[in-house]
C-alpha positions as CSV (number, residue, x, y, z in Angstrom):
1,M,0.0,0.0,0.0
2,Q,1.3,3.4,-1.0
3,K,2.1,6.2,1.5
4,Q,-0.7,8.5,0.3
5,E,-3.2,5.6,0.6
6,R,-2.2,4.9,4.2
7,L,-2.5,8.6,4.9
8,L,-6.0,8.7,3.4
9,I,-7.2,5.8,5.5
10,K,-5.6,7.3,8.7
11,Q,-7.4,10.6,8.1
12,I,-10.7,9.0,7.6
13,G,-10.2,6.9,10.7
14,G,-9.6,10.2,12.6
15,G,-12.7,11.8,11.0
16,L,-10.6,14.4,9.1
17,A,-11.8,16.1,5.8
18,L,-14.4,13.5,5.2
19,D,-16.1,15.6,2.4
20,E,-12.9,15.4,0.4
21,N,-11.6,12.0,1.6
22,L,-14.7,9.8,1.2
23,P,-14.9,10.2,-2.6
24,K,-11.2,9.3,-2.8
25,Y,-11.6,6.4,-0.5
26,G,-14.5,5.0,-2.6
27,I,-12.3,5.0,-5.7
28,L,-9.4,3.4,-3.8
29,L,-11.5,0.6,-2.4
30,S,-13.3,0.0,-5.7
31,K,-9.9,-0.5,-7.3
32,T,-8.7,-2.8,-4.6
33,Y,-11.9,-4.9,-4.7
34,Y,-11.8,-5.0,-8.5
35,E,-8.2,-6.3,-8.7
36,Y,-8.6,-8.8,-5.9
37,A,-11.9,-10.1,-7.2
38,L,-10.6,-10.4,-10.8
39,V,-7.6,-12.5,-9.8
40,Q,-9.7,-14.7,-7.6
41,L,-12.3,-15.1,-10.4
42,A,-9.6,-16.2,-12.9
43,M,-8.0,-18.7,-10.5
44,N,-11.3,-20.3,-9.4
45,L,-12.7,-20.5,-12.9
46,Y,-9.6,-22.3,-14.0
47,I,-9.9,-24.7,-11.0
48,L,-13.6,-25.3,-12.0
49,W,-12.6,-26.0,-15.6
50,E,-10.0,-28.6,-14.4
51,Q,-12.6,-30.3,-12.3
52,L,-15.0,-30.5,-15.2
53,E,-12.3,-31.9,-17.4
54,E,-11.7,-34.7,-14.9
55,Q,-15.4,-35.4,-14.3
56,P,-17.9,-33.8,-16.7
57,Q,-20.9,-32.0,-15.1
58,T,-24.3,-33.9,-15.2
59,D,-26.3,-31.4,-13.1
60,G,-28.4,-29.4,-15.5
61,F,-28.5,-26.4,-13.1
62,V,-24.8,-26.1,-12.9
63,T,-24.4,-26.5,-16.7
64,E,-26.9,-23.6,-17.3
65,A,-25.4,-21.5,-14.6
66,L,-21.9,-21.8,-16.1
67,K,-23.3,-20.9,-19.5
68,N,-24.5,-17.6,-18.0
69,V,-21.3,-17.0,-16.0
70,R,-19.2,-17.4,-19.1
71,Q,-21.4,-14.9,-21.0
72,W,-21.2,-12.4,-18.1
73,I,-17.4,-12.7,-17.9
74,K,-17.1,-12.0,-21.6
75,T,-19.5,-9.0,-21.7
76,C,-19.0,-7.4,-18.4
77,I,-15.3,-8.0,-17.8
78,L,-13.5,-8.7,-21.0
79,D,-15.7,-6.5,-23.4
80,G,-16.5,-3.9,-20.8
81,S,-20.3,-3.8,-21.4
82,S,-22.0,-0.6,-20.4
83,E,-25.1,-2.6,-19.2
84,R,-23.4,-3.8,-16.1
85,R,-26.1,-2.6,-13.8
86,E,-28.7,-4.8,-15.5
87,E,-26.4,-7.8,-15.6
88,L,-25.7,-7.4,-11.8
89,K,-29.4,-8.1,-11.2
90,R,-29.1,-11.4,-13.1
91,I,-25.9,-12.3,-11.3
92,H,-27.6,-11.6,-8.0
93,E,-30.5,-13.9,-9.0
94,L,-28.1,-16.7,-9.8
95,R,-26.4,-16.3,-6.5
96,E,-29.7,-16.5,-4.7
97,Q,-30.5,-19.7,-6.6
98,I,-27.2,-21.3,-5.7
99,T,-27.7,-20.4,-2.0
100,A,-31.2,-21.9,-2.1
101,R,-29.9,-25.1,-3.5
102,M,-27.2,-25.3,-0.9
103,Q,-29.9,-24.8,1.8
104,I,-31.8,-27.7,0.4
105,L,-28.8,-30.0,0.2
106,T,-27.8,-29.1,3.7
107,A,-31.3,-29.9,4.9
108,Y,-31.0,-33.4,3.2
109,T,-27.6,-33.9,4.9
110,D,-29.0,-33.0,8.3
111,G,-32.0,-35.2,7.8
112,L,-30.0,-38.2,6.7
113,Q,-27.7,-37.8,9.7
114,V,-30.7,-38.6,12.0
115,Y,-31.1,-41.9,10.2
116,E,-27.4,-42.6,10.2
117,Y,-27.5,-42.1,14.0
118,I,-30.2,-44.8,14.3
119,L,-28.5,-47.2,12.0
120,N,-25.2,-46.9,13.7
121,R,-26.7,-48.0,17.0
122,L,-28.2,-51.1,15.4
123,E,-24.9,-52.5,14.3
124,F,-24.3,-54.9,17.2
125,T,-28.0,-56.1,17.2
126,Y,-26.9,-58.6,14.5
127,E,-23.9,-59.8,16.4
128,E,-23.8,-63.6,16.6
129,E,-21.2,-63.7,19.4
130,T,-22.6,-64.8,22.7
131,E,-19.5,-64.3,24.9
132,D,-20.3,-62.0,27.8
133,R,-18.2,-58.8,27.4
134,E,-19.8,-56.5,29.9
135,T,-18.2,-53.2,30.4
136,D,-17.5,-51.6,33.7
137,L,-19.7,-48.5,33.0
138,D,-18.5,-46.6,36.0
139,A,-14.8,-47.0,35.0
140,Y,-15.8,-46.2,31.4
141,A,-17.5,-43.0,32.5
142,Q,-14.4,-42.0,34.3
143,K,-12.4,-42.6,31.1
144,I,-14.7,-40.3,29.2
145,F,-14.4,-37.7,31.9
146,R,-10.6,-37.7,31.8
147,Y,-10.8,-37.4,28.0
148,L,-13.0,-34.3,28.3
149,F,-10.7,-32.5,30.7
150,Q,-7.3,-33.5,29.4
151,D,-7.0,-30.1,27.7
152,D,-6.7,-26.6,29.3
153,D,-8.5,-24.8,26.5
154,K,-12.1,-24.1,27.6
155,M,-13.4,-24.0,24.0
156,V,-11.8,-27.4,23.3
157,I,-13.4,-28.8,26.4
158,N,-16.8,-27.5,25.6
159,S,-16.6,-28.8,22.0
160,K,-15.7,-32.3,23.4
161,I,-18.6,-32.2,25.8
162,Q,-21.0,-31.4,23.0
163,M,-19.6,-34.2,20.8
164,V,-19.7,-36.8,23.6
165,V,-23.2,-35.8,24.8
166,S,-24.5,-36.1,21.3
167,E,-23.2,-39.7,21.1
168,L,-24.2,-40.9,24.5
169,P,-27.4,-42.8,24.9
170,V,-30.2,-40.2,25.1
171,R,-32.2,-41.0,28.3
172,I,-33.7,-37.7,29.1
173,T,-37.4,-36.9,29.2
174,K,-39.0,-34.6,26.6
175,S,-39.6,-32.1,29.4
176,R,-35.8,-32.0,30.3
177,F,-35.0,-31.7,26.5
178,F,-37.3,-28.6,26.3
179,D,-35.7,-27.2,29.4
180,I,-32.3,-27.4,27.7
181,I,-33.6,-25.6,24.7
182,N,-35.1,-22.9,27.0
183,E,-31.9,-22.5,28.9
184,S,-29.9,-22.2,25.7
185,L,-32.2,-19.6,24.3
186,K,-32.0,-17.5,27.5
187,L,-28.3,-17.0,26.9
188,Y,-29.3,-14.8,23.9
189,T,-31.3,-12.4,26.0
190,G,-30.0,-8.9,25.2
191,S,-28.5,-9.9,21.8
192,E,-30.0,-9.1,18.5
193,C,-33.2,-10.8,17.5
194,S,-31.5,-12.0,14.3
195,S,-29.0,-14.0,16.4
196,V,-31.8,-15.7,18.3
197,D,-33.5,-16.5,15.0
198,D,-30.3,-17.9,13.6
199,F,-29.8,-20.2,16.6
200,A,-33.4,-21.4,16.4
201,E,-32.8,-22.2,12.7
202,T,-29.7,-24.1,13.6
203,I,-31.7,-26.3,16.1
204,R,-34.3,-26.9,13.4
205,A,-31.7,-27.8,10.8
206,C,-29.6,-30.2,12.8
207,S,-32.6,-32.1,14.0
208,G,-33.9,-32.6,10.5
209,L,-37.0,-30.4,11.0
210,F,-36.0,-27.7,8.5
211,R,-37.6,-28.1,5.1
212,P,-36.7,-25.1,2.9
213,E,-38.7,-24.1,-0.1
214,G,-38.2,-26.5,-3.0
215,F,-37.2,-29.3,-0.6
216,E,-39.5,-31.9,-2.3
217,T,-39.0,-30.8,-5.9
218,V,-35.5,-29.6,-6.6
219,Y,-33.8,-32.9,-5.9
220,P,-36.6,-35.5,-6.2
221,E,-34.1,-38.4,-6.0
222,F,-33.0,-37.3,-2.5
223,F,-36.5,-36.6,-1.4
224,K,-37.5,-40.1,-2.4
225,T,-34.6,-41.5,-0.4
226,L,-35.3,-39.5,2.7
227,T,-39.0,-40.5,2.5
228,L,-37.9,-44.2,2.3
229,Y,-35.8,-43.8,5.5
230,E,-38.6,-42.0,7.3
231,G,-40.8,-45.0,6.8
232,L,-38.5,-47.8,7.8
233,D,-39.3,-50.0,10.7
234,Y,-35.9,-49.9,12.4
235,Q,-36.8,-52.2,15.2
236,N,-37.5,-55.1,12.8
237,L,-34.7,-54.8,10.2
238,S,-32.9,-57.9,9.2
239,K,-29.1,-57.9,9.1
240,E,-29.3,-57.8,5.3
241,Q,-31.7,-54.9,5.3
242,W,-29.6,-53.1,7.7
243,K,-26.5,-53.4,5.5
244,K,-28.5,-52.4,2.4
245,Y,-30.0,-49.3,4.0
246,R,-26.7,-48.3,5.6
247,T,-24.9,-48.6,2.3
248,G,-27.7,-46.7,0.5
249,L,-27.5,-43.9,3.0
250,L,-23.7,-43.6,2.6
251,D,-24.1,-43.6,-1.2
252,T,-26.7,-40.9,-1.1
253,A,-24.4,-38.8,1.2
254,D,-21.6,-39.2,-1.4
255,K,-23.9,-38.0,-4.2
256,I,-24.9,-35.0,-2.1
257,D,-21.2,-34.2,-1.3
258,H,-20.4,-34.3,-5.0
259,I,-23.1,-31.8,-5.9
260,V,-22.2,-29.6,-2.9
261,S,-18.5,-29.5,-3.9
262,R,-19.5,-28.3,-7.4
263,L,-21.9,-25.7,-6.1
264,L,-19.3,-24.4,-3.6
265,I,-16.7,-23.6,-6.3
266,L,-19.5,-22.3,-8.6
267,A,-20.6,-20.0,-5.7
268,E,-17.0,-18.7,-5.3
269,V,-16.9,-17.9,-9.0
270,V,-20.2,-16.1,-8.9
271,N,-19.2,-14.1,-5.8
272,H,-16.0,-12.9,-7.4
273,L,-17.7,-12.2,-10.6
274,Y,-20.4,-10.3,-8.8
275,A,-17.8,-8.2,-6.9
276,A,-15.6,-7.6,-10.0
277,V,-18.6,-6.4,-12.0
278,S,-19.8,-4.2,-9.2
279,A,-16.4,-2.6,-8.8
280,A,-16.1,-2.1,-12.5
281,V,-19.2,0.1,-12.5
282,Y,-17.0,2.7,-10.7
283,V,-13.5,2.0,-11.8
284,Q,-11.6,-0.5,-13.9
285,V,-7.9,-0.7,-13.2
286,D,-5.4,-1.5,-15.9
287,T,-2.7,-3.2,-13.8
288,K,-0.3,-6.0,-14.7
289,E,-2.2,-8.3,-12.3
290,A,-5.5,-7.4,-13.9
291,E,-4.2,-8.0,-17.4
292,I,-2.8,-11.4,-16.4
293,A,-6.2,-12.4,-14.8
294,C,-8.0,-11.3,-18.0
295,R,-5.8,-13.5,-20.1
296,I,-6.4,-16.5,-17.9
297,L,-10.2,-15.8,-18.2
298,E,-9.9,-15.5,-22.0
299,H,-8.1,-18.9,-22.3
300,T,-10.3,-20.6,-19.8
301,L,-13.5,-19.5,-21.6
302,S,-12.1,-20.6,-24.9
303,A,-11.3,-24.0,-23.5
304,M,-14.8,-24.3,-21.8
305,D,-16.4,-23.4,-25.1
306,G,-14.5,-26.2,-26.8
307,H,-12.7,-24.0,-29.4
308,D,-9.2,-25.1,-28.5
309,P,-7.4,-26.9,-25.6
310,M,-6.0,-24.9,-22.7
311,K,-2.9,-23.1,-23.8
312,E,0.5,-23.3,-22.1
313,E,0.4,-19.6,-21.8
314,T,-2.4,-20.0,-19.2
315,E,0.0,-22.0,-17.1
316,D,2.6,-19.3,-17.5
317,C,0.0,-16.7,-16.4
318,L,-0.9,-18.7,-13.3
319,F,2.8,-18.9,-12.5
320,A,3.1,-15.2,-12.9
321,L,0.4,-14.7,-10.3
322,E,2.3,-16.7,-7.7
323,G,2.2,-14.8,-4.4
324,I,-0.1,-12.1,-5.9
325,P,-3.4,-13.3,-4.3
326,E,-1.7,-13.1,-0.8
327,Q,-0.5,-9.6,-1.5
328,L,-3.9,-8.4,-2.8
329,S,-5.6,-10.0,0.2
330,E,-3.4,-8.1,2.6
331,K,-4.0,-4.9,0.8
332,K,-7.8,-5.5,0.8
333,I,-7.8,-6.1,4.6
334,Q,-5.8,-2.9,5.2
335,T,-7.9,-0.8,2.8
336,E,-11.4,-1.9,3.9
337,G,-10.6,-1.5,7.6
338,V,-12.6,1.8,7.9
339,L,-15.5,0.8,5.6
340,F,-17.7,-0.5,8.4
341,D,-17.4,2.6,10.5
342,I,-18.1,4.8,7.5
343,W,-21.1,2.8,6.5
344,T,-22.6,2.6,10.0
345,Q,-21.7,6.1,11.2
346,Q,-21.8,8.4,8.2
347,Q,-25.1,7.6,6.5
348,D,-26.3,11.2,6.4
349,L,-23.0,12.5,5.1
350,L,-22.8,9.8,2.4
351,K,-26.3,10.8,1.2
352,S,-25.4,14.5,1.1
353,L,-22.3,13.7,-1.0
354,S,-24.3,11.5,-3.3
355,L,-22.1,8.6,-2.3
356,W,-24.7,6.4,-0.6
357,E,-25.3,4.1,-3.5
358,E,-21.6,3.7,-4.1
359,Y,-20.9,2.8,-0.5
360,S,-23.8,0.5,-0.4
361,D,-22.2,-1.3,-3.3
362,L,-18.8,-1.3,-1.5
363,N,-20.5,-2.8,1.6
364,R,-22.0,-5.5,-0.5
365,M,-18.6,-6.2,-2.2
366,S,-17.0,-6.6,1.2
367,K,-19.4,-9.4,2.0
368,L,-19.0,-11.0,-1.4
369,L,-15.2,-11.1,-0.8
370,C,-15.3,-12.3,2.8
371,N,-14.6,-15.9,3.9
372,S,-18.3,-16.7,4.3
373,T,-19.4,-17.9,0.8
374,F,-23.1,-17.7,1.4
375,V,-23.3,-14.6,3.6
376,S,-26.5,-12.7,3.3
377,L,-26.4,-9.6,1.2
378,E,-29.4,-8.1,2.8
379,P,-28.7,-4.6,4.2
380,E,-27.8,-4.5,7.8
381,D,-30.3,-3.1,10.3
382,L,-28.4,-0.2,11.7
383,T,-30.7,-0.1,14.7
384,P,-31.3,-3.8,15.3
385,E,-34.1,-5.0,17.5
386,I,-32.9,-6.5,20.8
387,A,-34.3,-9.8,22.1
388,D,-36.0,-9.4,25.5
389,S,-37.5,-12.2,27.5
390,I,-40.8,-11.9,25.6
391,Y,-39.1,-12.5,22.3
392,I,-37.1,-15.4,23.7
393,N,-40.2,-17.0,25.0
394,Q,-42.0,-16.7,21.7
395,V,-39.1,-18.4,19.8
396,R,-38.9,-21.1,22.5
397,D,-42.7,-21.8,22.4
398,Q,-42.5,-22.1,18.6
399,L,-39.6,-24.6,18.8
400,I,-41.3,-26.6,21.4
401,E,-44.5,-26.8,19.4
402,E,-42.6,-28.0,16.3
403,F,-40.7,-30.7,18.3
404,T,-43.9,-31.8,20.0
405,R,-45.6,-32.3,16.7
406,S,-42.5,-34.1,15.4
407,F,-42.3,-36.4,18.5
408,A,-46.0,-37.3,18.2
409,G,-46.5,-40.8,16.9
410,Q,-42.7,-41.4,16.3
411,T,-40.6,-44.2,17.8
412,K,-38.3,-43.6,20.7
413,Q,-35.4,-44.3,18.3
414,M,-36.4,-41.4,16.1
415,N,-37.1,-39.0,18.9
416,R,-33.9,-39.8,20.7
417,A,-32.0,-39.3,17.5
418,R,-33.4,-35.8,17.0
419,M,-32.7,-34.9,20.6
420,A,-29.1,-36.2,20.2
421,M,-28.5,-33.9,17.2
422,V,-29.7,-30.9,19.2
423,L,-27.7,-31.8,22.3
424,G,-24.6,-31.8,20.1
425,I,-25.0,-28.1,19.1
426,V,-26.6,-26.3,22.1
427,P,-24.2,-24.6,24.6
428,V,-22.9,-26.8,27.4
429,F,-25.8,-27.0,29.9
430,F,-23.9,-28.4,32.9
431,N,-23.0,-26.2,35.8
432,S,-20.1,-28.1,37.2
433,Q,-17.7,-31.0,36.5
434,E,-19.6,-33.0,39.0
435,E,-22.8,-32.6,37.0
436,I,-20.9,-33.8,33.9
437,S,-19.6,-36.8,35.7
438,D,-23.0,-37.7,37.0
439,Y,-24.6,-37.3,33.5
440,L,-22.0,-39.6,31.9
441,K,-22.7,-42.4,34.5
442,Y,-26.5,-41.8,34.2
443,A,-26.6,-42.0,30.4
444,L,-24.5,-45.2,30.3
445,E,-26.2,-47.0,33.2
446,N,-29.7,-46.2,32.0
447,C,-29.1,-47.7,28.6
448,K,-30.8,-51.0,29.0
449,N,-30.2,-52.1,25.4
450,Q,-26.8,-53.9,25.5
451,W,-26.5,-53.7,21.7
452,E,-26.9,-49.9,21.7
453,E,-24.5,-49.7,24.6
454,K,-21.8,-51.6,22.6
455,A,-22.4,-49.4,19.6
456,V,-22.1,-46.2,21.7
457,I,-18.9,-47.4,23.3
458,R,-17.4,-48.2,19.9
459,I,-18.3,-44.7,18.6
460,L,-16.9,-43.0,21.8
461,D,-13.7,-45.1,21.6
462,E,-13.1,-44.0,18.0
463,M,-13.8,-40.4,19.1
464,M,-11.3,-40.5,22.0
465,E,-8.6,-42.4,20.0
466,G,-9.0,-40.1,16.9
């Protein structure tokens, strides 16, 4: 970063000459975002092309999306179309579609994990061995306890407690389960309502209750599979059926993972394209790095269109960019450091200087180029609503109602599986190490199913060894 750029940022941080400095800063940050986004776009598109060469795309949505992406790169980046504003709307729509599909696939993953939990605990049901191999449960509980507290890092300890509790036999009542949800939600009192909503959605998702729009229709194959597992009589599966359904579940999970991996790289490409086109509305820098990135884009598009194979020059261009992404990333972090304060504290001044739209775009670009691929682009509520006890209770009552409906008419296996998923993500609800020790013993000793007990011990042993 040049000396005058550092001075500009320092002056803005000190609130000096904002009328003069804010327009300059807008241009500087647009240039920074454009160059960074362009380089990332070129590299990720090349990676995506390599993946497609190794394994051609069969998902019609991804194929159509790539067709549009290639056209936008050509018109908005390489040809410098003057219709960028209109194209940005279409890019935004594609990003929303990708995000929606990821939500659906995540919901399927969460739903299938509930059935994987049940199937894993049936493994030893089909064991033919009759040798008595009873475990000293009190000693085993002490072993788990030592594992939980062998680290000094409180975050590590809490993470271990969550994982262990989610795998232990669930032997708590529905009333106690609802109390845990209530206690967890109360921790959010005084925080933003959006944080409470996000936590509630996490609970719904991990337990398999979340069904986003398009859940039944976008991926009908997966919906059919999930419906199959919902209807199984797990208490009466034969060994052969157990193997079949467990294998089928793993195969479905692999298919979902494959689609997710493609959507992830596609989402990265769309984010960087979105940011680059947004920045190009205000400025287009003609630097060495930008020129190299554009050449990579040209060659990659040509190869994806099937006109000619990837040229060796592309490899040379990629080699020329070695170390550049890291440098641009550092510059981006340094440059955007004051953007949040400007956006949240200088709204009136931005409007008076006719800079509000530009800074709104810059704020969106900062999100597109952050580490969270699917971050919401909705404008922040500069005066967020704070969650009081009334709001917390409303969210709690809604969750309890949904779980009550879900539990009704279901088997203990299913209900315990849903509870286990939730216990693995809520904040640690024990008040002392003694409570933890007592819970470990209680959960193990109250598991009257010896086959489930063996399965749980195997799962916990793998966790503690791995």
